[in-house]
N, C-alpha and C positions, 0 to 999 in steps of 0.2 A: 477440428481444429482441437480439443480434448483439453487444453488447459483455461482453469477456470477461476478467478478470481472476483469475490468480490467486496466492498468496496462502503461500510458504511459510515457515514458525517452526517451530520446532521446540519440543516437547512440548504437549497440549493444555491449554484453558483449565479450571481448576481454580475459582477463584471465583463463585462464582452472579451475583453484582452485576454481573460480567468478561462472564460468558456473556449475559447477559439485555441490556448493554449494544448489543454485540456485533451480537446477535440485531435488535436497533431499528433498526439503520445495515442491516444484510442486507437486512431489508423495504422500509427507505425506499428503497435500492437496488433492489430488485425492481423489471423492468420495462422498465430501463435498464440495468445491469449482472449477468450472473451472478457471483457471486462463490465460487471454490472453496477450498481451503485445503489443504495438502499439510503435515503435521508429522509425516515420517518420512524427510525428503530433500532435497537441493538439487537445483535445475537442473540437467539434463547436460549439454544443449542450446538454442539458439537464446536472442536477447536478453533480459536481461532486467537489473533494476534494485534497488540494493543500497540498504536505509537505516541508515546509518553514520554517526555524529555528523561522523568527517571528512569528507562528503562536502559537493556545493553545496547553500546552502538558499533557499529559494522564499519568497514570500509567499504566500498562497492564492491568490491573482490569478494570480500566474505560473504556481503546481502545477496550476491546471484549465487555462492556456494548454498547461501541458507535456501532462499529462494526455492531452486531447485529440489533442495533436497525433503523440504515444508511438503513439496506440489508431489514429492514422489510419496511421501509419507503418508499426506492426507488423500489417496486418489485421485491426483490431477484437481483438487481444489481448495483454495486457501481464502479463507478469511482475513481481512486488517479491520480494524476499528480506530476511526479518528476518532479524538473530544470535541464537542464543541468550546465556546469561551472560556465556560468554565471546567472546563478539562473531560475526563475518565471518570466513570463516577469508582470509590474505593470499591465497594463491591465488582464490579464490571472488571476491572483490573484485576482482583485475586483469580476470578475467573479464567484468566487467557492461558495460552497456553505459551504465549515468550507474550513478553514486551519489550517494544525496539524505541531505539531513540536516536530521533534525525541528527540532532544538538541537543545542548544546553540550552539555549537559546531557546527563545517561545517565538512560534509562528503563529498565523492565523490560522482556521480550520480549512482555508480555503486556500492559503499558500501550500498545505500537506499532501492536498489533492493532488497538487501539481508536482511537489517532489517524489511523491509517491509514486506516482508514474513515468514519471524522469528514469528514479532507481531500479522500476521493472522492465523499463525497457533497456538502461544502463545492463542493466544484470541479463538480460536476453541475447546483448553484442558481445559482454564477455563471455561468455559460454559457448555464443557462436564465432571465437576468435575475430569478432569480426575491426574495423579502426578508429568506429565510434568512441570508445575507450583508452584513453592513450596515457 
């Protein structure tokens, strides 16, 4: 497998439909990416990417390039941080190696989990030149 992505996000996913959707994308990513979740604490060290409305916006193609470049730089391991209802604390944002934004709009941290997995999957499909991304 080799490519590992760890996602820090507060609280468990409670909605059944969202759990089902997350599991679907984890299944699609399996074999290329190992996805692990941490619902309890933020990363203590090492480079990580925060998802925050004030971050840099990328197209899906740009995100695909960013994703694989970051994985190459970090030795096939990548860490994302999703904030809770109050967002990501400023001191954590200041430690981030990169801050990305999926939108200027505000989404729940539950929904961002799904958006992140979908974009990772889309990025994989773009890299593989699969027809998923049109």
